[in-house]
N, C-alpha and C positions, 0 to 999 in steps of 0.2 A: 789796023786797030785804031787809027786816029779818028775814023768816022763812026765808031762803035762805042756805045756808052755802056758802062758797067752800073747795074741797078742792084741794090741790095736793101734788105729790111732786116734789121736786127732787134730782137726783143728778149726779154727774160720771162720765163714761166716758173711757177711753183711746181712742186712735185705731183700736182694734181692736174697740170696742164693749163692752169689760169694764168693769163698774162699779168705780170707784175709790173713790168715797165717796158715801154718801147717807143717807137715813132708817134704813136697815137697819143699816148699819155703825155709825152714830151710836148706835142703841139697843143694839147689842152692846157697844160700848165703855162705855156707861152702865151695862149690867148687869155688865160686868167690874169697873167702879169700885164698884158696889154689893156684889158678891159676892166680890170679891177673887180670882176664879178663872174661868178662860176655861171650863173644863169646866162649872161651876155656871151660868155666864151662859149657855152653849149650852143646857143643860137647861131653864133658865127660859124660853128662847125657843123650845123645842121643836125644837131642831136638833142634830146630831151635833157632837161636838167637832171631828172632821175638817173638816166643813163650816165651822165657826166659825173654825178655824185658817186654812182656805184662803182665807176672805174677808179676814182680817187680813193674811195673807202677800201676796195680791195687791195690796191697798192699799199696803203697806209697799214692795213691789218697785216700784210705779209711782211713788209719792211719793218714794222714795229715803231714807226714814228709818223708824225704828222707831216703832210706835204703842203697843207694850206692852213691858214689861220684867218679867223674873222677879225676885221678891224673893230675895235672896241666901239660900241655904240653905233654900228653901221651894218648894213647888209653886204658889205663888200668884203672881198677875200684878198689876201696877199700870200705869196709863197713864203713858207717858213724858210729859215736859214738852211736847214737840211734838204728841203724841198728845192731851193735854188741851187745848192751844191749838187743835188742828184742830177738836176737838169743839165747844168754845165758839164758835169763829169760824163754824163750819158753822151751828149753832143761831142765832146772831145774824143770819148772812146769810139764813137761811131765814125768820126772823121779818121782816126788813126787806122782803124780796121779798114775802111774804104781805101785809103792810100796803100796799104799793105796788099789788099786784094787786087788793086789795079796794078801794082808791080808784078805780082804773081801771074796775073792774066796776061801781061805782056810777054812773060817767059814762056807761058804755055801756048798763047794763040799767036 
């Protein structure tokens, strides 16, 4: 098992099967945080601004709170307090699940 890697992708969907949050949204938020711009983040991830905005908007609509806020007087974005917490909680959750799965895989394989 030492030379075998466990790979997993965890995401959340609504009751209609739409992605609410997962690794792609987490990466998008991290890029916004890094670039200070949704447009620059989208370009860095090879996606259109419209696609990036649509993903953020879908998540915000389902979650019921804003993930991004526009800096006053600027075209740049920052993560809201709740957006930052969601990102941190998701990454922590993902790491915990990975470690549990890795231990279980050792027992099974």
